[in-house]
C-alpha positions as CSV (number, residue, x, y, z in Angstrom):
1,M,79.8,97.0,141.8
2,A,82.0,96.7,138.8
3,R,84.6,99.0,140.4
4,A,84.5,96.9,143.5
5,R,85.2,93.7,141.5
6,W,88.2,95.5,139.7
7,L,89.6,96.5,143.1
8,L,89.2,93.0,144.4
9,A,91.0,91.6,141.3
10,T,93.8,94.1,141.7
11,V,94.3,93.2,145.3
12,S,94.3,89.5,144.5
13,V,97.0,89.9,141.8
14,A,99.0,92.1,144.1
15,F,99.0,89.3,146.8
16,A,99.5,86.5,144.3
17,L,102.7,87.9,142.7
18,P,104.7,88.0,146.0
19,L,103.4,84.6,146.9
20,A,104.5,83.2,143.4
21,G,107.8,85.0,143.9
22,C,108.4,83.3,147.2
23,A,107.4,79.9,145.8
24,T,109.7,80.4,142.9
25,L,112.6,81.3,145.1
26,D,111.8,78.2,147.3
27,Q,111.9,75.9,144.2
28,V,115.1,77.5,142.9
29,A,116.7,77.1,146.3
30,A,115.4,73.5,146.5
31,L,117.0,72.5,143.2
32,R,120.2,74.2,144.1
33,K,120.4,72.0,147.2
34,V,119.9,68.8,145.2
35,E,123.1,66.8,145.1
36,F,123.8,65.2,141.7
37,D,126.1,62.2,141.4
38,L,127.0,60.0,138.4
39,D,125.7,56.8,139.8
40,R,126.3,54.1,137.2
41,V,126.2,53.1,133.5
42,S,123.8,50.4,132.2
43,G,123.2,48.7,128.9
44,A,126.6,49.6,127.5
45,S,127.6,48.2,124.1
46,L,130.3,49.0,121.6
47,A,129.6,48.3,117.9
48,G,126.7,46.1,119.0
49,I,128.9,44.1,121.5
50,R,127.7,44.2,125.1
51,L,130.3,45.3,127.6
52,E,128.6,43.8,130.7
53,G,130.6,40.9,132.0
54,R,133.7,41.7,129.9
55,S,137.0,42.6,131.5
56,S,139.3,42.6,128.4
57,Y,139.5,42.2,124.7
58,R,140.4,38.6,125.2
59,D,136.8,37.9,126.4
60,L,135.4,38.4,122.9
61,G,134.6,35.6,120.6
62,A,135.8,35.3,117.1
63,T,132.5,36.7,115.6
64,E,132.6,39.7,118.0
65,V,136.2,40.4,117.2
66,A,135.4,40.4,113.5
67,L,132.4,42.7,114.1
68,L,134.5,45.2,116.0
69,V,137.4,45.1,113.6
70,A,135.0,45.8,110.7
71,A,133.5,48.7,112.6
72,V,137.0,50.2,113.2
73,A,137.8,49.7,109.5
74,S,134.7,51.6,108.6
75,R,135.5,54.3,111.2
76,E,132.1,53.9,112.8
77,V,132.3,52.5,116.3
78,P,129.1,53.4,118.1
79,L,129.1,53.3,121.9
80,V,125.6,53.1,123.3
81,M,124.7,53.3,127.0
82,T,122.5,54.8,129.6
83,V,124.2,57.1,132.1
84,H,122.4,57.2,135.4
85,V,122.6,60.4,137.3
86,Q,121.3,60.3,140.9
87,G,119.7,63.4,142.4
88,T,119.3,63.6,146.1
89,N,117.2,66.3,147.7
90,P,118.3,66.6,151.4
91,A,115.7,65.4,153.9
92,K,115.8,68.6,155.8
93,N,114.7,70.5,152.7
94,T,110.9,70.7,152.9
95,V,110.4,71.7,149.3
96,S,110.3,69.2,146.4
97,A,112.3,70.2,143.3
98,R,110.8,69.6,139.9
99,L,113.1,69.2,136.9
100,V,111.4,69.6,133.5
101,R,114.4,69.6,131.2
102,M,118.2,69.1,131.3
103,D,120.7,69.9,128.6
104,W,123.8,67.7,129.0
105,T,127.3,67.1,127.6
106,L,129.2,63.8,128.2
107,L,132.9,64.0,129.0
108,I,135.4,61.2,128.9
109,D,138.6,62.0,130.6
110,D,137.7,65.7,130.3
111,E,137.2,65.4,126.6
112,K,133.8,66.7,125.6
113,T,132.0,64.3,123.4
114,V,128.2,64.4,122.6
115,S,125.5,66.7,123.9
116,G,121.8,66.3,124.2
117,R,118.6,67.3,126.0
118,L,116.6,65.2,128.4
119,E,113.0,66.2,128.0
120,R,111.4,64.6,131.0
121,E,109.7,65.8,134.2
122,I,111.4,64.4,137.3
123,Q,110.4,65.2,140.9
124,F,113.0,65.3,143.6
125,A,111.2,64.6,146.9
126,P,113.1,65.5,150.1
127,G,115.2,62.6,151.4
128,Q,114.6,60.3,148.4
129,P,117.4,59.6,145.9
130,T,116.0,59.8,142.4
131,D,117.3,58.2,139.3
132,V,117.8,60.4,136.2
133,P,118.6,58.1,133.2
134,I,120.3,59.7,130.3
135,P,120.4,57.7,127.0
136,V,123.7,58.3,125.3
137,E,125.0,57.3,121.9
138,L,128.3,58.4,120.4
139,D,130.7,57.3,117.7
140,L,133.9,56.5,119.7
141,W,136.0,56.9,116.5
142,D,135.0,60.6,116.3
143,F,136.9,61.3,119.6
144,F,139.3,58.4,120.1
145,S,140.8,56.7,117.1
146,G,142.9,53.5,117.4
147,R,143.0,49.8,116.9
148,A,139.9,47.6,117.7
149,E,141.6,46.3,120.9
150,D,142.5,49.9,122.1
151,L,139.0,51.2,121.5
152,F,137.4,48.2,123.3
153,A,139.7,48.8,126.3
154,L,138.8,52.5,126.3
155,A,135.1,51.7,126.3
156,L,135.5,49.3,129.2
157,A,137.5,51.8,131.2
158,A,135.2,54.7,130.4
159,T,132.1,52.8,131.5
160,G,133.7,51.0,134.4
161,A,132.9,47.6,133.0
162,D,136.4,46.3,133.5
163,G,136.5,47.4,137.2
164,S,139.6,49.5,136.7
165,R,138.0,52.9,136.5
166,T,141.1,54.4,135.0
167,M,139.1,57.0,133.1
168,T,136.7,59.6,134.3
169,L,133.2,59.8,133.0
170,A,131.4,63.1,133.7
171,V,128.3,65.0,132.7
172,E,128.0,68.7,132.4
173,A,124.4,69.6,132.9
174,I,122.2,72.7,132.8
175,P,118.9,71.8,134.5
176,T,115.6,73.7,133.9
177,I,113.0,73.7,136.7
178,D,109.3,74.5,136.7
179,T,108.1,77.3,138.9
180,P,104.8,79.2,139.3
181,I,106.0,81.8,136.9
182,G,107.4,79.5,134.3
183,P,110.5,77.4,133.6
184,I,113.8,78.7,135.0
185,R,117.1,77.5,133.4
186,Y,120.3,77.3,135.4
187,P,122.6,80.2,134.3
188,S,125.7,77.9,134.0
189,P,126.5,74.2,133.8
190,I,127.1,72.0,136.8
191,R,129.6,69.2,136.6
192,I,128.4,65.7,137.7
193,V,131.0,63.1,138.4
194,H,131.5,60.1,140.6
195,K,134.5,58.1,141.7
196,D,132.9,54.8,141.0
197,V,131.0,54.0,137.8
198,D,129.5,50.5,137.7
199,V,127.8,48.5,135.0
200,P,125.2,46.2,136.8
């Protein structure tokens, strides 16, 4: 009887491994079919000054100008925002893709700035665009020095707040997906960019 149980267990494992392998391949293929776009930026602020509703340096009040000038003088000009990446799993794809982690790097006009890791499980169901919010904070002075007016204009252009979209915001990401045999990390980064970046 013990030998019969051992044989049954062996057969079960032998069948389970190919099935797990097929499921893994399906999930990997599913995530590779997910289309990622940089959808928008929200909650953007520079040195504590909200960018939403501003189109130029002239929109700032005297207190805000003083705050920004002081930040530039101290060479600490924090840009804080949430970059929203949208992932769309095609409707014809019958398998959901499950993201468990994503390493990312933010680029402004092809200049690499800060990097981070999003530790969050996100399910991409077929045919349903899914928001992937990435909180970002960087010291703009570390990458682009200049006058207060210049840095404010740069922040507006980079986030799309001024409507000009003269600068390109992009994200290089390395997703990790969950599979029946454990997490699988993309072997190389994918570049996520969008022509239009809006601040709601």
